[in-house]
Every structure is written in C-alpha cells, then in structure tokens.
C-alpha positions as CSV (number, residue, x, y, z in Angstrom):
1,M,-51.0,1.8,7.3
2,R,-47.4,2.4,6.5
3,L,-46.5,3.0,2.9
4,Y,-42.9,3.0,1.5
5,I,-42.0,5.5,-1.1
6,K,-39.2,4.9,-3.6
7,Y,-36.6,7.7,-4.3
8,M,-37.8,9.8,-1.4
9,V,-34.4,10.8,-0.1
10,S,-34.4,14.4,0.8
11,I,-36.3,17.1,2.6
12,R,-37.5,18.4,-0.7
13,C,-39.1,15.0,-1.4
14,K,-40.9,15.1,1.9
15,M,-42.3,18.5,0.9
16,I,-43.5,17.0,-2.4
17,V,-45.2,14.1,-0.6
18,R,-46.8,16.4,2.0
19,S,-48.1,18.6,-0.9
20,V,-49.6,15.7,-2.8
21,L,-51.3,14.5,0.4
22,E,-52.8,18.0,1.0
23,E,-53.8,18.2,-2.7
24,L,-55.7,14.9,-2.3
25,D,-57.1,16.1,1.1
26,T,-55.6,12.9,2.6
27,P,-54.9,12.9,6.4
28,Y,-51.7,11.3,7.4
29,E,-50.3,10.2,10.8
30,G,-46.6,10.4,10.1
31,L,-44.2,11.4,7.3
32,E,-40.5,10.4,7.3
33,L,-37.9,9.9,4.6
34,G,-39.1,7.0,2.5
35,Q,-42.4,6.4,4.3
36,V,-45.8,7.8,5.2
37,D,-48.3,6.5,7.7
38,L,-51.9,6.8,6.5
39,P,-55.1,5.7,8.4
40,E,-56.0,2.1,7.9
41,T,-59.3,3.2,6.4
42,T,-57.7,4.9,3.4
43,P,-59.6,3.8,0.3
44,P,-57.8,1.9,-2.4
45,D,-58.7,4.4,-5.1
46,L,-57.1,7.2,-3.1
47,L,-53.9,5.1,-2.8
48,K,-54.0,4.7,-6.6
49,N,-54.3,8.5,-7.1
50,F,-51.6,9.1,-4.5
51,D,-49.2,6.8,-6.4
52,E,-50.1,8.4,-9.8
53,K,-49.4,11.9,-8.4
54,L,-46.1,10.8,-6.8
55,R,-45.0,9.3,-10.1
56,Q,-45.3,12.8,-11.7
57,F,-42.5,13.9,-9.4
58,G,-40.3,10.8,-9.9
59,L,-41.5,9.1,-6.7
60,E,-43.5,5.9,-6.4
61,L,-45.1,3.6,-3.9
62,L,-43.3,0.4,-3.2
63,E,-45.1,-2.9,-3.0
64,D,-42.6,-5.7,-3.0
65,E,-40.7,-6.6,0.2
66,K,-37.3,-6.6,-1.4
67,G,-37.8,-3.1,-2.7
68,I,-39.0,-1.9,0.6
69,L,-36.0,-3.3,2.4
70,I,-33.6,-1.8,-0.1
71,E,-35.1,1.6,0.4
72,K,-34.8,1.2,4.2
73,I,-31.1,0.4,3.8
74,K,-30.7,3.5,1.6
75,H,-32.5,5.7,4.1
76,V,-30.4,4.5,7.0
77,I,-27.3,5.4,5.0
78,I,-28.6,8.8,3.8
79,E,-29.7,9.7,7.4
80,M,-26.3,8.7,8.8
81,V,-24.3,10.6,6.2
82,H,-26.4,13.7,5.4
83,Y,-28.6,14.3,8.4
84,S,-26.4,13.5,11.3
85,D,-24.0,16.0,12.6
86,E,-21.3,13.4,12.8
87,L,-21.0,9.9,11.4
88,P,-21.3,7.2,14.1
89,D,-18.1,5.8,15.6
90,M,-19.2,2.2,15.0
91,K,-18.9,0.5,11.7
92,Y,-21.7,1.5,9.3
93,S,-22.4,-2.2,8.8
94,V,-23.2,-2.5,12.6
95,Q,-25.4,0.6,12.5
96,I,-27.4,-0.6,9.4
97,S,-27.8,-4.1,10.8
98,G,-28.9,-2.7,14.2
99,K,-31.4,-0.2,12.8
100,L,-33.0,-2.8,10.6
101,G,-32.7,-5.7,13.0
102,L,-31.3,-8.0,10.3
103,D,-28.0,-9.7,9.6
104,Y,-25.7,-7.5,7.6
105,G,-24.6,-10.3,5.4
106,F,-28.2,-10.9,4.3
107,L,-28.7,-7.1,3.8
108,S,-25.5,-6.8,1.8
109,N,-26.3,-9.7,-0.5
110,L,-29.8,-8.5,-1.1
111,F,-28.7,-5.0,-1.8
112,S,-26.0,-6.1,-4.3
113,E,-28.5,-8.5,-6.0
114,V,-31.2,-5.9,-6.4
115,T,-29.2,-2.7,-7.1
116,G,-26.1,-4.1,-8.9
117,T,-23.8,-2.2,-6.5
118,T,-22.6,-2.9,-2.9
119,I,-23.8,-1.1,0.2
120,Q,-20.2,0.0,0.7
121,E,-20.1,1.7,-2.8
122,F,-23.5,3.4,-2.0
123,F,-22.2,4.5,1.4
124,I,-18.9,5.9,-0.2
125,R,-20.9,7.8,-2.9
126,H,-23.0,9.5,-0.2
127,K,-19.9,10.3,1.9
128,I,-18.4,12.0,-1.1
129,E,-21.7,13.9,-1.8
130,R,-21.6,15.0,1.8
131,A,-17.9,16.0,1.4
132,K,-18.9,18.1,-1.7
133,E,-21.5,19.9,0.4
134,L,-19.0,20.6,3.1
135,I,-16.4,21.8,0.7
136,L,-18.9,24.1,-1.1
137,Y,-20.9,25.5,1.8
138,D,-18.9,25.2,5.0
139,G,-15.6,26.8,5.9
140,H,-13.9,23.5,7.0
141,S,-10.5,22.5,5.9
142,L,-10.0,19.3,3.9
143,K,-8.4,17.8,6.9
144,E,-11.4,18.6,9.1
145,I,-13.8,17.2,6.5
146,A,-11.7,14.0,6.3
147,Y,-12.0,13.7,10.1
148,M,-15.7,14.5,10.2
149,L,-16.4,11.8,7.6
150,H,-14.2,9.3,9.5
151,Y,-11.5,8.8,7.0
152,S,-8.3,7.4,8.3
153,S,-6.3,10.2,6.8
154,S,-6.6,13.2,4.5
155,A,-4.8,11.2,1.8
156,H,-7.3,8.4,2.0
157,F,-10.1,11.0,1.8
158,S,-8.5,12.7,-1.2
159,N,-7.9,9.4,-3.0
160,Q,-11.5,8.2,-2.5
161,F,-12.8,11.6,-3.6
162,R,-10.7,11.5,-6.8
163,K,-11.8,8.0,-7.5
164,V,-15.5,8.9,-7.3
165,T,-15.5,12.4,-8.9
166,G,-12.4,12.4,-11.0
167,L,-11.2,15.5,-9.2
168,T,-9.1,16.1,-6.1
169,P,-11.0,17.8,-3.2
170,S,-8.7,20.9,-3.5
171,F,-9.3,21.2,-7.2
172,F,-13.1,20.9,-6.5
173,R,-12.8,23.7,-4.0
174,K,-10.9,25.9,-6.5
175,L,-13.7,25.3,-9.1
176,K,-16.1,26.8,-6.6
177,K,-14.0,29.9,-6.3
178,F,-13.6,30.1,-10.0
179,R,-17.3,29.9,-10.6
180,N,-18.0,32.6,-8.0
181,K,-15.9,35.2,-9.9
C-alpha cells in the first residue's frame, strides 16, 4: 500500500519517516520523498499511530486525491531543482507533465486552486533556494550558477534572485563572507 506524506521534501524528512517506522516496528517496502510503501496487511490502528507520530514532526499522511497530486507536483520540482546535478534542457512543464502522465494545463490549474500560487512561482522559489545553496557552499561564479540553473543570462538570474529575496546574488555572497569573519 502506497501512502503519501505531506511536507516530506528533504533527506532529513526521509530520515524522520524511517525513524518513526522503526520506532513503530513497521516493515516498509519502499521509502521515497513524499511516499512510503507499506505491506497491504498493515493494520489501520498502526496507520493511525504512524500519522500521529509524523504530525509531531510537522509531517502528515495525505488522504485526498487533490492533496496527493499537489505533493507529487512539488516532489517532481524539488527533485528536478535540488537533487539533480543539472536542470533538464526541456521545459519544466513538459517534465512535470511527463513524469505525472497528466496534462500540464490541468496540473497548473489544480496547483493554483489548491495552493494559491502557480507552479512557475513554486519552481522559481526553489531555483532561488538552490542558487542560495550554490552561492553559500560551492565555489561557482554567479555566471556559472545562472548557467547551471538555465537562466537566459546573469542579469535575468540576478533580477529574479533580487525579486524573490530582496538582495542581489553578489550582496548575498558578501553577507556570507561577512558572517564568517
């Protein structure tokens, strides 16, 4: 039985879910971002305990189909941006639609209706979060980061970074150096 978990978006979240499963002595068949596969014979009371324990960590089991689909969209984007060495060359809309096997227009409308934001805004926020990681922890130039994240130019990257964070990428980098002193 596949269960979907809301807010499970990082490796740390996977570690929490694994820990909860071990604490409950619950066997599992698979564990990925946003989902866990349990045996079909898992008792309902164990599922209830599992959900209660997850909620202590800010995670929760999803039950409605819309919520599950929204989490799938988020996980596709998070995997593309944060866990892939390079963003795909194709448009992110084609990638999302292809991975989920659904029309992008339908996905986009549902995402906006449920979350109050667009897929594009969510994608951009995560690209900027990835850019912050690259600025802080890797030795890449801003031009290289713009290229890695498929911006058309360094100026476009800088403008979008400033729009999301209120800071320019170069000022953000300087803040890091200032804090390390």
